[in-house]
C-alpha positions as CSV (number, residue, x, y, z in Angstrom):
1,M,0.0,-0.1,0.1
2,R,3.0,2.2,0.5
3,A,3.7,2.1,-3.3
4,L,3.1,5.6,-4.9
5,N,0.6,6.7,-7.6
6,Q,3.3,8.3,-9.9
7,L,0.7,10.2,-12.0
8,L,-1.3,11.6,-9.4
9,L,1.8,13.0,-7.5
10,L,3.1,14.5,-10.7
11,A,-0.2,16.5,-11.1
12,L,0.0,17.6,-7.5
13,C,3.7,18.6,-7.4
14,T,2.8,20.9,-10.6
15,I,0.0,22.5,-8.3
16,T,2.6,22.9,-5.9
17,V,4.9,24.6,-8.0
18,L,2.3,27.0,-9.3
19,T,0.9,28.1,-6.1
20,H,4.2,28.2,-4.0
21,A,4.8,31.6,-5.8
22,K,1.6,33.1,-4.8
23,S,1.2,35.5,-1.8
24,E,-0.8,34.7,1.2
25,S,-3.3,37.4,0.3
26,E,-4.0,35.7,-3.0
27,G,-5.6,32.8,-1.6
28,I,-6.1,29.3,-3.3
29,S,-5.4,29.3,-7.1
30,P,-8.3,28.6,-9.4
31,A,-6.5,25.4,-10.5
32,V,-6.6,24.1,-7.1
33,K,-10.2,25.0,-6.5
34,S,-11.1,23.2,-9.6
35,E,-9.4,20.1,-8.7
36,Y,-10.8,20.4,-5.3
37,S,-14.4,20.4,-6.4
38,K,-13.9,17.5,-8.7
39,V,-12.1,15.4,-6.1
40,Q,-12.8,16.5,-2.6
41,V,-16.8,17.0,-2.6
42,N,-17.4,13.3,-2.2
43,D,-14.6,12.9,0.4
44,P,-16.4,12.2,3.7
45,F,-13.0,12.9,5.7
46,H,-12.7,16.6,4.5
47,P,-14.2,19.1,6.6
48,Q,-16.6,20.5,3.8
49,Y,-18.3,17.3,3.8
50,T,-20.0,17.9,7.2
51,Q,-19.2,21.8,7.7
52,N,-19.8,25.0,6.0
53,I,-16.4,26.1,5.5
54,K,-14.2,27.7,2.8
55,Q,-12.9,25.6,0.3
56,R,-9.3,24.4,0.6
57,D,-6.3,22.8,-1.0
58,I,-6.7,19.0,-2.0
59,W,-3.1,18.0,-1.4
60,H,-3.8,16.8,2.1
61,D,-6.3,14.1,0.8
62,H,-3.5,12.1,-1.3
63,R,-0.7,10.0,-0.9
64,M,2.6,11.7,-1.8
65,R,5.0,9.1,-3.0
66,A,7.5,9.4,-5.7
67,P,8.7,10.8,-8.5
68,K,11.4,11.0,-6.2
69,K,13.3,14.1,-7.9
70,K,10.1,16.0,-7.5
71,L,10.1,15.2,-3.7
72,V,13.4,16.6,-3.3
73,Y,12.2,19.8,-4.8
74,L,9.3,19.8,-2.6
75,Q,11.4,19.0,0.5
76,K,13.7,21.9,-0.1
77,G,11.3,24.7,-0.4
78,A,8.0,24.1,-2.5
79,V,6.2,24.1,0.9
80,K,3.3,26.4,0.9
81,R,2.2,27.8,4.2
82,T,-0.6,30.0,4.5
83,T,-1.8,32.0,7.9
84,T,-5.1,33.6,8.2
85,T,-6.2,35.6,11.0
86,K,-10.1,35.0,11.7
87,K,-12.6,35.7,14.4
88,K,-12.6,32.6,16.3
89,T,-16.0,30.8,16.8
90,S,-16.9,28.0,19.2
91,K,-17.9,24.9,17.5
92,K,-19.6,21.9,19.3
93,V,-19.9,18.2,18.7
94,T,-22.9,17.5,16.8
95,T,-24.4,15.2,19.1
96,T,-25.1,17.1,21.8
97,T,-27.8,20.1,21.9
98,T,-27.4,21.4,25.5
99,K,-24.4,22.5,27.7
100,K,-23.6,20.7,31.0
101,T,-21.2,21.5,33.5
102,I,-18.1,19.3,33.4
103,K,-18.1,17.2,36.6
104,K,-14.9,16.7,38.5
105,A,-13.9,13.1,39.7
106,T,-13.7,13.2,43.3
107,T,-12.7,10.3,45.6
108,T,-12.5,10.5,49.3
109,T,-10.3,8.0,51.1
110,T,-8.6,8.1,54.7
111,K,-4.7,8.4,54.5
112,K,-2.6,5.3,55.3
113,K,0.5,4.8,56.7
114,P,3.0,3.5,53.8
115,T,5.2,0.5,54.1
116,T,7.2,-1.6,51.7
117,T,8.0,-5.1,51.2
118,T,11.2,-6.9,50.5
119,K,12.5,-7.4,47.1
120,K,12.0,-10.8,45.5
121,S,14.7,-12.3,43.5
122,T,13.0,-12.1,40.1
123,T,10.1,-9.8,40.6
124,K,9.8,-6.0,41.7
125,V,6.7,-6.2,43.9
126,Y,5.3,-3.2,46.0
127,S,3.0,-4.0,48.9
128,T,-0.4,-2.5,48.9
129,K,-2.2,-3.7,51.8
130,K,-5.0,-1.7,53.4
131,T,-2.6,-0.2,55.6
132,T,0.0,0.6,53.0
133,V,0.5,3.7,50.5
134,K,2.2,2.4,47.5
135,G,4.4,5.5,47.2
136,A,7.1,4.2,49.5
137,L,10.0,5.5,48.0
138,A,12.5,2.9,46.6
139,P,16.5,3.7,46.6
140,S,16.0,4.6,42.8
141,A,14.2,7.8,43.7
142,T,16.7,9.1,46.3
143,S,20.1,10.5,46.4
144,K,21.6,6.9,46.7
145,S,20.1,6.1,43.2
146,T,23.3,4.2,41.8
147,S,21.8,1.0,43.5
148,K,20.9,-1.7,41.0
149,S,17.8,-2.7,43.0
150,S,14.8,-0.1,42.5
151,Q,12.8,-2.0,45.5
152,S,12.4,0.1,48.7
153,T,13.9,-1.4,51.8
154,S,12.6,1.5,53.9
155,K,9.8,0.5,56.3
156,T,8.0,3.8,56.4
157,S,7.5,6.8,53.9
158,T,5.5,10.1,54.5
159,T,2.8,10.7,52.3
160,K,2.9,14.4,52.6
161,A,4.2,16.1,49.6
162,T,7.8,16.5,49.5
163,T,11.1,16.9,47.5
164,K,12.5,13.4,46.2
165,T,16.2,13.4,44.7
166,V,17.4,11.0,42.0
167,T,20.8,10.8,40.3
168,L,20.9,9.3,36.7
169,N,24.5,8.5,35.7
170,L,24.4,8.0,32.1
171,A,27.3,5.6,30.6
172,T,27.9,3.1,28.0
173,K,27.9,-0.4,28.8
174,T,27.9,-3.8,27.1
175,L,24.8,-6.0,27.8
176,S,23.2,-9.0,26.3
177,P,19.5,-8.6,26.9
178,D,18.6,-11.4,24.4
179,G,21.7,-13.3,24.6
180,V,23.6,-11.1,22.0
181,P,26.2,-8.4,23.3
182,K,25.4,-4.9,22.4
183,A,26.8,-1.6,23.7
184,M,23.9,0.1,25.3
185,L,23.3,3.6,26.9
186,I,21.9,3.1,30.3
187,A,21.3,4.8,33.4
188,N,22.9,3.8,37.1
189,D,24.6,0.5,35.4
190,Q,21.1,-1.0,34.5
191,L,18.4,-1.2,32.0
192,D,14.8,0.3,33.1
193,F,16.0,2.2,36.0
194,E,12.8,3.1,37.9
195,I,11.9,6.2,39.6
196,H,9.0,6.5,42.3
197,V,7.4,9.4,43.7
198,N,4.1,10.3,45.3
199,K,1.3,12.7,44.2
200,G,2.3,16.4,44.7
201,D,6.0,15.4,45.2
202,T,8.7,17.7,43.6
203,L,11.3,15.6,41.7
204,V,15.2,16.9,41.5
205,A,16.6,14.8,39.0
206,V,20.4,15.0,38.6
207,V,21.6,13.7,34.9
208,N,25.2,13.4,34.9
209,N,26.2,12.7,31.1
210,N,29.3,10.4,31.0
211,L,28.5,9.4,27.2
212,N,30.5,10.6,24.4
213,V,27.4,12.4,22.7
214,S,24.9,15.0,24.0
215,T,21.6,14.1,25.4
216,S,18.3,15.4,27.0
217,I,15.7,13.6,29.2
218,H,12.0,13.6,28.6
219,W,9.5,12.9,31.5
220,H,6.9,11.4,29.5
221,G,3.4,12.2,30.3
222,I,4.0,14.9,32.7
223,F,2.2,18.0,32.3
224,Q,5.1,20.3,33.2
225,I,2.6,23.0,34.6
226,G,4.7,26.1,35.8
227,S,7.7,24.4,34.3
228,P,7.7,24.0,30.4
229,W,11.4,24.3,30.1
230,M,11.6,21.0,32.0
231,D,9.7,19.1,29.4
232,G,13.1,17.6,28.1
233,P,13.1,17.2,24.2
234,G,16.4,18.4,23.0
235,M,16.8,21.9,21.3
236,V,12.8,22.3,21.9
237,T,12.6,23.1,25.5
238,Q,16.3,23.0,26.7
239,C,19.9,23.1,25.3
240,L,21.5,19.5,25.1
241,I,23.5,18.1,28.1
242,A,27.0,18.0,26.5
243,P,29.4,15.1,27.1
244,S,30.9,15.4,30.7
245,K,28.3,17.9,31.8
246,S,25.3,17.7,34.0
247,M,21.8,19.2,34.4
248,T,19.3,19.3,37.2
249,Y,15.6,18.8,36.1
250,T,13.3,20.3,38.9
251,F,9.6,20.0,38.5
252,S,6.4,19.2,40.6
253,V,4.2,16.2,39.5
254,G,1.2,18.2,41.0
255,S,-2.1,16.3,41.1
256,Q,-1.0,13.8,38.5
257,T,-0.8,10.2,39.3
258,G,-0.2,6.9,37.6
259,T,2.2,5.1,35.2
260,Y,4.5,7.2,33.3
261,W,8.4,6.8,31.9
262,W,11.4,8.9,31.5
263,H,13.7,8.6,28.6
264,A,16.3,10.3,26.4
265,H,14.4,12.8,23.8
266,Y,17.3,13.2,21.3
267,A,19.1,11.3,18.4
268,S,16.9,8.1,19.1
269,Q,18.9,7.3,22.3
270,Y,16.1,5.9,24.2
271,V,16.0,2.9,21.8
272,D,19.7,2.2,23.0
273,G,18.5,2.2,26.6
274,I,18.2,5.7,28.2
275,R,14.7,5.0,29.5
276,G,12.9,3.8,32.8
277,P,9.6,3.7,34.6
278,F,8.6,6.7,36.5
279,I,5.9,5.7,39.0
280,I,3.6,8.6,40.9
281,H,1.9,6.7,43.7
282,D,-1.6,7.9,44.9
283,P,-2.4,7.3,48.6
284,T,-6.1,7.8,47.7
285,D,-6.0,5.6,44.8
286,P,-9.8,4.5,44.1
287,Y,-8.7,1.0,43.4
288,L,-6.2,0.8,46.4
289,S,-8.5,-1.9,48.2
290,R,-8.6,-4.3,45.0
291,Y,-5.0,-5.1,45.0
292,D,-2.3,-6.2,47.3
293,E,1.0,-5.6,45.5
294,E,2.5,-4.1,42.3
295,I,4.4,-5.3,39.6
296,I,6.3,-3.2,37.1
297,V,6.6,-4.5,33.3
298,S,8.6,-2.8,30.8
299,L,8.2,-3.9,27.0
300,S,10.7,-3.0,24.1
301,D,12.1,-4.0,20.8
302,N,15.8,-4.8,20.7
303,W,18.2,-4.3,18.0
304,H,21.7,-5.7,17.6
305,A,22.8,-2.6,15.9
306,N,22.8,0.9,17.8
307,A,19.8,3.3,16.8
308,Q,21.7,5.3,14.5
309,T,22.7,2.5,12.5
310,V,19.3,1.2,12.2
311,L,18.2,4.9,11.2
312,K,20.8,5.0,8.4
313,G,19.3,1.9,7.0
314,Y,15.7,3.1,6.8
315,V,15.1,3.5,3.3
316,F,12.2,3.1,0.8
317,A,10.0,4.0,3.9
318,Y,10.1,0.4,4.8
319,D,9.9,0.1,8.5
320,P,12.7,-1.9,10.1
321,A,12.0,-5.1,11.9
322,P,13.8,-5.5,15.4
323,D,16.0,-8.4,16.1
324,S,14.1,-9.4,19.5
325,G,11.5,-8.3,22.0
326,L,12.2,-7.7,25.7
327,I,10.2,-7.9,28.8
328,N,11.8,-6.0,31.7
329,G,15.3,-6.0,29.7
330,M,15.2,-9.8,29.2
331,G,14.5,-11.5,26.1
332,R,15.8,-14.5,23.8
333,Y,17.3,-14.7,20.5
334,N,17.8,-18.0,18.2
335,C,21.7,-17.8,17.8
336,S,21.5,-19.9,14.7
337,H,20.5,-17.1,12.7
338,L,23.9,-15.4,13.1
339,P,27.1,-15.8,11.1
340,E,29.1,-18.7,12.7
341,G,31.5,-17.5,15.3
342,S,29.1,-14.8,16.6
343,A,28.9,-14.0,20.2
344,C,25.7,-15.3,21.4
345,T,24.3,-17.0,24.5
346,P,21.7,-19.6,23.6
347,D,18.7,-20.1,25.6
348,S,19.0,-16.4,27.3
349,P,16.7,-16.5,30.5
350,R,13.1,-15.1,30.1
351,K,11.8,-12.8,32.7
352,V,9.9,-14.6,35.8
353,F,7.1,-13.1,37.7
354,D,7.0,-14.9,41.0
355,V,3.5,-14.6,42.5
356,K,1.4,-16.2,45.3
357,K,-1.8,-17.9,44.9
358,G,-4.5,-15.7,46.3
359,K,-2.9,-12.5,46.1
360,R,-4.2,-9.5,43.9
361,Y,-1.6,-7.8,41.6
362,R,-1.6,-4.4,39.9
363,I,0.6,-4.8,36.7
364,R,1.8,-1.5,35.4
365,I,2.8,-2.1,31.8
366,I,5.0,0.5,29.8
367,N,5.9,0.2,26.3
368,M,9.1,1.7,25.8
369,S,9.4,0.6,22.2
370,S,10.9,2.4,19.1
371,Q,8.1,1.0,17.1
372,A,6.8,-2.3,18.3
373,M,3.2,-2.7,19.3
374,F,2.5,-5.6,21.7
375,K,-0.3,-7.7,22.4
376,V,-0.3,-8.6,26.0
377,S,-2.1,-11.8,27.7
378,I,-1.4,-14.1,30.4
379,D,-2.4,-17.7,30.1
380,N,-5.5,-18.8,31.9
381,H,-5.9,-15.4,33.5
382,T,-8.3,-12.4,33.0
383,M,-7.1,-8.8,33.5
384,T,-9.0,-5.7,34.4
385,V,-7.8,-2.5,33.1
386,I,-8.0,0.5,35.6
387,E,-5.6,2.9,34.2
388,A,-4.4,4.3,30.8
389,D,-1.4,6.9,30.4
390,G,-1.8,7.9,34.0
391,V,-5.7,8.4,33.9
392,N,-7.8,6.1,36.1
393,T,-10.2,4.2,33.5
394,N,-13.6,2.5,34.1
395,P,-12.7,-1.1,35.3
396,T,-12.8,-3.1,32.1
397,V,-12.3,-7.0,32.1
398,V,-10.1,-8.0,29.1
399,S,-8.4,-11.2,28.1
400,S,-5.8,-9.2,26.2
401,F,-4.8,-5.7,25.2
402,E,-2.5,-4.2,22.4
403,I,-0.2,-1.4,23.9
404,S,1.6,0.9,21.2
405,S,4.8,2.6,21.8
406,S,5.1,5.1,24.7
407,Q,1.6,4.0,25.9
408,R,1.1,2.7,29.6
409,Y,-1.6,0.5,31.2
410,S,-2.4,-0.7,34.7
411,V,-4.3,-4.1,35.0
412,L,-5.4,-6.0,38.1
413,V,-4.7,-9.7,38.2
414,N,-6.0,-12.2,40.7
415,A,-3.6,-15.1,41.2
416,G,-6.4,-17.6,41.3
417,A,-5.4,-20.2,39.0
418,D,-3.8,-23.5,39.9
419,I,-0.2,-23.7,41.3
420,G,2.0,-23.8,38.3
421,N,3.7,-21.9,35.6
422,Y,1.8,-19.9,32.9
423,W,3.0,-17.8,30.0
424,F,3.0,-14.0,30.0
425,R,2.7,-13.1,26.6
426,A,3.9,-9.9,24.8
427,T,3.3,-10.6,21.0
428,I,4.7,-8.2,18.7
429,S,2.3,-7.1,15.9
430,D,3.9,-7.4,12.5
431,M,4.1,-3.8,11.4
432,Y,6.9,-4.6,9.1
433,T,6.1,-6.6,6.2
434,V,3.2,-4.5,5.1
435,T,5.5,-1.8,4.6
436,G,7.5,-3.7,2.4
437,T,10.0,-5.0,4.6
438,T,11.5,-8.5,4.2
439,I,12.3,-10.0,7.7
440,E,15.4,-12.2,7.4
441,N,16.9,-11.4,11.0
442,G,15.3,-14.0,12.8
443,V,13.2,-12.0,15.0
444,D,10.7,-14.1,17.0
445,F,7.3,-12.2,17.5
446,N,6.3,-14.3,20.4
447,V,7.9,-12.9,23.3
448,L,7.4,-14.6,26.4
449,G,7.9,-14.1,30.3
450,I,6.8,-16.6,32.9
451,W,3.9,-16.2,35.4
452,R,5.1,-18.3,38.2
453,Y,3.2,-19.4,41.4
454,T,5.2,-20.1,44.6
455,G,5.5,-23.8,44.6
456,A,5.8,-24.3,41.1
457,P,8.6,-26.1,39.5
458,E,11.2,-23.8,37.8
459,S,10.2,-24.8,34.3
460,D,8.8,-23.6,31.3
461,P,4.8,-24.0,31.1
462,A,3.8,-27.3,30.2
463,A,1.2,-26.5,28.0
464,D,-0.2,-23.3,26.1
465,F,-3.7,-21.9,26.9
466,I,-4.6,-18.8,24.8
467,S,-7.9,-17.1,25.5
468,D,-8.9,-14.0,23.4
469,K,-12.4,-13.6,23.8
470,T,-12.6,-10.2,25.1
471,P,-9.7,-7.9,23.7
472,L,-9.4,-4.4,24.8
473,D,-11.2,-1.7,22.7
474,V,-8.8,1.1,23.2
475,Y,-11.0,3.8,21.6
476,H,-13.7,2.9,24.2
477,L,-12.0,2.7,27.5
478,G,-13.4,5.7,29.3
479,E,-12.2,7.6,32.1
480,L,-13.1,7.0,35.7
481,N,-15.8,9.7,36.8
482,G,-14.9,11.3,33.4
483,L,-16.8,13.2,30.7
484,T,-19.6,11.9,29.0
485,L,-20.3,13.0,25.3
486,A,-23.0,15.3,26.4
487,Q,-20.6,17.4,28.4
488,V,-18.0,18.1,26.0
489,P,-17.0,21.6,26.1
490,D,-17.1,24.0,23.2
491,Y,-13.9,24.2,21.0
492,S,-12.5,27.5,19.3
493,Q,-10.4,25.9,16.7
494,S,-10.8,22.9,14.3
495,L,-7.7,21.3,12.8
496,Y,-7.3,18.5,10.2
497,L,-4.1,16.6,10.2
498,D,-2.6,14.4,7.3
499,F,0.8,12.8,7.5
500,T,2.7,10.5,5.1
501,L,6.3,9.1,4.8
502,L,8.2,9.6,1.6
503,F,11.5,8.2,0.1
504,D,14.0,10.3,-1.9
505,D,16.3,8.0,-4.0
506,V,18.4,11.2,-4.7
507,S,19.6,11.5,-1.2
508,N,18.6,8.0,-0.4
509,N,16.6,9.2,2.8
510,T,13.2,8.6,4.0
511,F,11.3,11.3,5.5
512,G,8.2,12.3,6.7
513,V,5.7,15.4,5.9
514,M,2.7,16.7,7.5
515,T,-0.2,18.8,6.3
516,I,-2.5,21.0,8.8
517,L,-5.7,22.5,7.5
518,S,-7.5,25.1,9.8
519,D,-9.1,28.6,10.1
520,E,-6.0,29.8,11.5
521,T,-2.9,28.3,9.9
522,N,-2.2,25.9,7.1
523,F,1.0,24.3,6.1
524,F,1.3,21.5,3.5
525,F,3.7,18.7,3.0
526,S,5.8,20.1,5.8
527,E,9.1,18.2,7.1
528,Y,9.9,18.8,10.9
529,F,13.6,19.6,11.6
530,V,15.1,19.9,15.2
531,P,16.1,23.6,15.9
532,Q,19.9,24.1,15.2
533,T,21.0,27.3,16.7
534,E,19.0,27.8,19.8
535,P,16.1,25.8,21.6
536,F,12.8,26.4,20.2
537,L,11.4,27.6,23.9
538,K,14.3,30.3,24.2
539,T,13.2,31.8,20.7
540,L,9.5,32.0,21.8
541,L,10.4,33.4,25.0
542,D,12.8,36.0,23.5
543,G,10.2,37.1,21.1
544,G,12.0,35.8,17.8
545,E,10.8,34.5,14.8
546,L,9.7,30.9,14.8
547,S,11.0,28.8,12.2
548,H,8.3,27.2,9.7
549,T,10.6,24.0,9.6
550,N,9.3,23.4,13.3
551,N,5.8,22.8,12.0
552,V,4.4,25.4,14.4
553,Y,0.6,25.8,15.4
554,D,-0.3,28.9,17.6
555,V,-3.2,27.9,19.5
556,G,-3.7,31.8,20.6
557,G,-4.1,31.1,24.1
558,N,-5.8,28.8,26.7
559,N,-8.4,27.4,24.3
560,W,-10.0,24.0,23.5
561,I,-8.9,22.7,20.1
562,F,-10.5,20.1,18.1
563,L,-8.2,17.9,16.0
564,Q,-8.7,15.1,13.7
565,V,-5.5,13.1,12.8
566,R,-6.1,11.0,9.6
567,N,-3.9,7.8,8.5
568,S,-3.5,6.9,5.0
569,D,-1.1,4.2,5.9
570,N,-1.6,0.5,6.4
571,I,-0.1,0.7,9.8
572,E,-1.3,2.3,12.8
573,H,0.7,5.5,14.0
574,V,0.7,6.2,17.7
575,F,0.8,10.1,18.5
576,H,1.8,11.4,21.6
577,L,1.2,15.2,23.1
578,H,3.7,16.8,25.3
579,G,2.4,18.7,28.5
580,H,-1.3,17.6,28.0
581,A,-3.8,14.5,27.9
582,F,-6.6,14.6,25.4
583,Y,-10.1,13.4,25.1
584,I,-10.8,10.8,22.4
585,I,-14.4,11.9,21.1
586,G,-14.2,9.7,17.8
587,S,-12.5,7.1,15.9
588,G,-13.0,4.8,13.1
589,R,-13.0,4.9,9.3
590,Q,-15.9,7.0,8.5
591,L,-16.5,10.5,9.8
592,H,-17.7,11.3,13.2
593,A,-18.3,7.8,14.3
594,L,-19.0,8.5,18.1
595,P,-17.9,6.7,21.0
596,D,-20.6,4.6,22.8
597,A,-18.6,4.3,26.2
598,A,-20.0,5.5,29.4
599,T,-17.3,8.0,29.6
600,L,-14.8,9.4,27.1
601,P,-11.2,8.1,27.2
602,R,-8.5,10.5,28.3
603,R,-4.7,9.9,27.8
604,D,-1.6,11.4,26.2
605,A,-0.9,8.9,23.4
606,I,-3.3,7.0,20.9
607,Q,-2.9,5.0,17.8
608,V,-4.5,6.1,14.8
609,P,-6.5,3.4,12.9
610,K,-4.9,2.2,9.7
611,C,-6.1,2.9,6.3
612,V,-8.0,-0.3,4.8
613,G,-9.2,-1.8,1.5
614,G,-8.1,-0.8,-1.9
615,T,-4.7,-0.1,-3.2
616,G,-4.0,3.8,-2.5
617,G,-5.1,6.9,-0.5
618,G,-8.2,9.1,-0.9
619,E,-11.7,8.0,-2.0
620,A,-10.5,6.0,-4.8
621,G,-8.4,3.7,-2.9
622,C,-8.3,2.8,1.1
623,V,-10.6,4.1,3.6
624,K,-8.5,6.4,6.1
625,G,-8.5,5.7,9.5
626,Y,-8.8,8.7,12.0
627,V,-9.0,9.8,15.5
628,N,-11.1,12.9,16.8
629,L,-9.2,14.4,19.5
630,L,-10.2,17.4,21.9
631,I,-7.3,19.1,23.6
632,H,-7.5,21.7,26.2
633,F,-4.3,24.0,25.8
634,N,-4.5,25.5,29.5
635,H,-0.7,26.3,30.3
636,P,1.8,28.3,28.2
637,G,4.8,26.7,26.4
638,A,6.0,24.9,23.3
639,W,4.5,21.4,23.1
640,L,5.5,18.7,20.5
641,F,3.1,16.6,19.1
642,H,4.6,13.6,17.1
643,C,4.2,10.0,16.0
644,H,6.1,7.8,18.8
645,V,7.3,5.3,16.1
646,D,11.0,6.5,16.9
647,W,11.9,6.3,13.2
648,H,9.0,8.3,12.0
649,M,9.6,11.2,14.5
650,A,13.3,11.2,13.5
651,V,12.4,11.5,9.9
652,G,10.0,14.4,10.4
653,L,6.5,13.5,11.9
654,S,6.3,16.0,14.2
655,M,4.9,19.5,15.0
656,T,4.9,22.2,17.7
657,F,1.9,23.7,19.6
658,V,2.4,27.0,21.0
659,N,0.6,28.6,23.8
660,R,1.4,32.3,24.3
661,E,-1.3,33.0,27.1
662,N,0.7,33.8,30.4
663,L,4.0,33.4,28.6
664,D,5.2,36.1,30.8
665,S,4.8,34.1,33.8
666,V,7.3,31.5,32.4
667,R,9.9,34.5,31.6
668,E,9.7,35.4,35.2
669,T,10.0,32.1,36.8
670,I,12.5,30.2,34.5
671,P,16.0,30.3,36.3
672,K,18.1,33.1,35.1
673,N,21.0,31.1,34.1
674,F,18.9,28.2,32.4
675,W,20.4,28.9,28.8
676,D,23.6,29.7,30.1
677,K,26.6,27.5,28.5
678,C,23.8,26.2,26.1
679,Q,25.0,23.2,24.2
680,T,23.3,23.2,20.7
681,H,22.6,20.8,18.0
């Protein structure tokens, strides 16, 4: 499906050249209007299909793939941008006719005295008995953060908001997570280093860069209210941390709770290991009484080559397949697929989760992959989903769930089966061969761990038991005590986002482009580039000119924004928004299919359904997948919105939302020396 329609693109490129020279005041050319009327009037994905708005360009509704030489011209300057200023009008979701006050979720729970349990040999488990708060701080969130164990040994911890300090010593170390040795970038001498804080805490994270490359750290899912300069993407909200230098991140987690993660946000470094869980415990967790202990599970794809080597080989827009998958940094590779004499340990150990019969477990699952989407299940057990991306959800019983890159879920599992060993499955979805990739590296998509009851033999499960009667519907996983569709607030702007991946055989590069259509700002086929000379946020605060190569959309102030993301590709793309969570108010493959959940889902990352049917994009080919998002931009700063398939983000599938309201408060509170000794791109 990623094969390109040569004739259509040639026509589109011609239109691009003709209209590029036109000034913004001239509007859309007659030729484009003519094509629009012929092609788009029957396109149900186009806003004019359901809304009485001005005619727009046709480019965004067609796949842009080859001829390659024309793409080079487009990439280097034939990108038309228009900005129009119009009076904003509030628009309402069409299914509601009455306004209702947004209800806030409230939970009343008595405070509990926290304790922790002793670490087990193979599983990190956190006690959550009725007299316990799960926020007891592990050594990983204290100044003694170089310990390999992230399990707390202290007996007590206060639930009062306080300041927690962690040190991340970044270094290179050779590890063999799947049996094949690889030089990895890690923190504190280990993979998946955990950080634990309580609701309301302030985190002070000292990052010491002992690598030979610059880096930065992003706190994934944290809103950074009052501290937008701490978000972490390199050259966006901060300068880079140069080799042999340090940076201290200081921010409050505020009222946020749940499952998050931290990771490098520069040069695909998290793919090589700079990442780990970041858990915010809640002493008033509404599900506290429903589980006894916690288990943290990290999932990731794994390459034997480093990320930059993989990225250099990303050609023809064929997505690269990993060599293996990891559960908590442990996997298994079939050594017979390597050249004779290669270093490889056969039958590398799998991750074992030791559990006790009768115990109830909260499992926090984090997908730290560059691309892989996993389907998670435990043989002969059901799971109850209670959290998605730091937001408590309506309890939803499932037999399995899919988790895309960057996403997090919490599930409750009752260890009520017969004493024995059961497969903990994290099956990688094939997102590779459908893009044109030929898999010859020996990857096993069936990534396995062992769910082992106390008293069971130390052996692999004797039999397979796979039940998938009730998979999770991610688009209808409503927020606990959240908004209903009838309570959706008015929004002031509507945005329509299309994206695609291209290959240029002249430069031999894959690149991604975005198109935004709105009443405020339009840009077409635009590739995102990381700022080179100074961080984007610094330019914004200094009142400088914002580069169009950063795909900037100015939300104007504290506004609710409607954003429809459309997917004309034949794989799902997961999009993540920095600094905010969004409501999902529609999804599917037809315009305005509305959720029927009791409450709307709310989270910070969502996969956009793939395009299905036919052989190409637009109404003549496959039917595009889409999600409708409602975003409340309620605090100032510069916030990335990007595909969290790392290769796609690296080649340009990203944009920047700017909120200028109360920007003076940022200028007043940012540390005076924050930009000193700035290490640039």
